[in-house]
C-alpha positions, 0 to 999 in steps of 0.5 A: 840277807842273813849274811848282809845283816851281819855286816853292820858296823858301829864306830864308837861306844858312847851313848849315840853308838850304843843307842844305834846298836841297841835299836838295831839289836832290838829289831834282830839286826846283829851289829859289831860295835867298835870302841877305841877305849877300854871303857864304854860311854864316850864323853859320859863314862865312868872312871875310878880314882882311889878305888872310888867310882867317879865319872869323867864329867858330872852329868844329869838327866831330865824327865824330858829325856824320854828316849834315853829313859825308854832305851834304858828300860828296854835294856833292863836298867832298873831305873828306881835303883839306878837313878834318883828322880826329884821334882825340879828345885834350883837352889843357890844358897843365900841367893835364889830358890826356884821350886815349882809346885805340883801343878800341870805344866806350864802352870808349875813354872809360872807359879814357881817363878811367882814364888821364887825367892831372892828375886824382885817382884818386877823381875818375877813378873817379867819372867812370867811374861817371858815364859808366856810369850815363848809359849805363844810363839811355840818356842820358835824364833823367826831367826836365831839369835844369841841367848844374851840377845833374847834375854835383853829383848825380853828384859831378862837381865838383872838377878834373874838373868844371872841366877836363873837363865845364865846357869841354865844356858851354861848347863844345857848348851855349855856355851856362853850366852853371848854366843849360844843359840837361843833357838836350841836353848828354847828347844830345851825349855820347851821340852822341859817346861812346856809339856808334862810337869814331870819333864822338868824332873831332875834325874841324878844317876846313882852309879857311874855313867858306864854302869848306868847304861853302856854296860847293860846295853852292851850285854843286851847287844850281845844277847841279841847276836851282836858284838861289842869290841873295846880297845879297838881303834878304827883308823881308816874307812875305805870302799871296796866292791860296794863294801866299807873296809874298816882298817885297824891294827889287825887288818881290814874288815868289810861291812855293808852298813856303817854308823860313825858314832865317833866324836866329831874331831875323830869323825873328821879323820875317819871321813877323810877317805870318803870323798862323798862325805865332803859336805859333812867334812866341811860342816865339821871343820867349822865347829868350835868346842867348849870345855867342862871342868869337874872338880871332885873334893873329898871332905870328911865322911859326915859332910853333907849338902842340904840337897843333892844338887846346889847352884853357886854364884859369884865365882868359877864354880857353878854347880855342886853335887853331893855324891854321898847322897846319890852314889853312896860315897860320903863326903865326896862332892863334885863341882862343875864349871861349864864353858871356857874361862881362865880356869881351864889352863890352871894347874889342878892344885890351883883350880881345886884350891879356888873351888874349895875356897868358894865352897867354904865361903858359900857352904861353910865346909871343912877343909877337904882331904883330897881332890881330883880335877878332870878337864875335858877340853872338847867336852862338847861342840860350841852350840852357837847361833845358826850353827849348821850341823851334819845330818845322820844321812851323809848322802853316801849310801849305807853310811851314817853319822851319829852323835850329839853334834849331828842335826837335831833340836838338842845341844850336846846332851845324852838325850841328843846323842841317844836320839841321833843314834836311834835316827841312824838305826832307823835309816839302816833298818829302812834300807835293809827292809827295802 
C-alpha cells in the first residue's frame, strides 16, 4: 500500500492542481505534481517586470471563497498579512456608489440598493424586488437563460443594468451578458449575498498570486512527503499494465492515480491517448474561450486612487486597482478589461494609450511613466447558457480532472479551481481507502 500511495501524479501547478495536492498531502498521501512552466499558479500567477512583482492578470477573492481561504490557512498563509479584506463597496466615480451597511445578509444588500447613489429611485426599488424574488426562488432557475434575458425579465435595464449587473457579470463570468449563463451568475450572487454579510467582502491580495498561495502550498506538499517538479511538461498519457504512463522528455514514469489539472485546451491533448476519456474530450471540444486584458500603468509615486478598487464606465476599461495601496508599489495602477472586444487585437501601445486617456478623463491623473500590457487570450472558458462541463471523475478508473472548467456551481474563478481540486482529491482518497 505504501508503494501504491507514492504513485499519485498531478499534472498542472495552478490553483486546482495545488488544491488537490495539498488535500492529499494533508491526508498523508504523497503526490508528485508536474508543472510545465517555471512558475506555479497557472492562469493566476506572478510575473516580474522592471523588477516589480505583478501578475499575469489582476484577480480578487471574495469572502464567499471559503474553501480557498480555508486551504490558504491550512498551508500557513498569514491572511492578515497576505490579503486586504474590505467590506463590499462598488464605486464608479461620478456615476454610481453601492456601499451596503453592516447588517446581516441579505438585509445589507437590500439596504445598500435602497441607498445606492447614482440610480433613480424606481430602479433601486426594482432591484430590491429582483433580489427578493431570487431569494424566494433559492437562486434557482427552472431553465437556464442568458443574464441579459434574466435582467430583461425582471426589468433590470437602465442605469442599474449598465452600472451594477453588467460589470458584476463580466467580472464573475468573463462572458458578455447576452451569452452568459444566468444560473451560474445566480450561484455567485447566492454565495456572495445570500448567506453571511462577510461573504460579500472583497479580498485583495497584497502579494503576487504565486507568492499568495502556490509557493506556500508547494512547501507544504514537500513537507508532507510529496514532490513539486516545475519546468516539466507531460506530453502524453498512456496505459501500461494497469498504470498510467506519463511521458516527458526524460522518459516515462508510471502512476496508479492521476489528476489532470491542466488548462482545458491542454487537457484535450493529454486525453487523446485515453479512449475511455472520449466523453470528456467531446465536451471540451465544444468549449469557447474569453480573453482578459490587464494594463499596468506606472504613474508618479504620489498618485493614489480614492479606494483600492474603482469601477469605470463608458469606455473599454472596467476596473482599476491601486497596487500602491495593496502591493506597496506606489503609483502603479492595474486596469482590467474582461471578455472579448476590438481592443484585444490592438497593439500594446494603442491599448495602453486608450486606457490612459479613459483614466485621465475619469480620475484626472497625470501622464504615466510607462506601461505593461498583458492579454490572456484564453483566460477562461466562455460560461455560456446551458454549457455542459466534464465531471472530475472521467469514468476511467483512477483518472480524474481538476480545473475551474469542470462541473460545478462556479464560473472560471480561483474558488472554482480550488473546489474542483478538492473534489478530485476526495475521489482519490476514497479509492485508496477502499
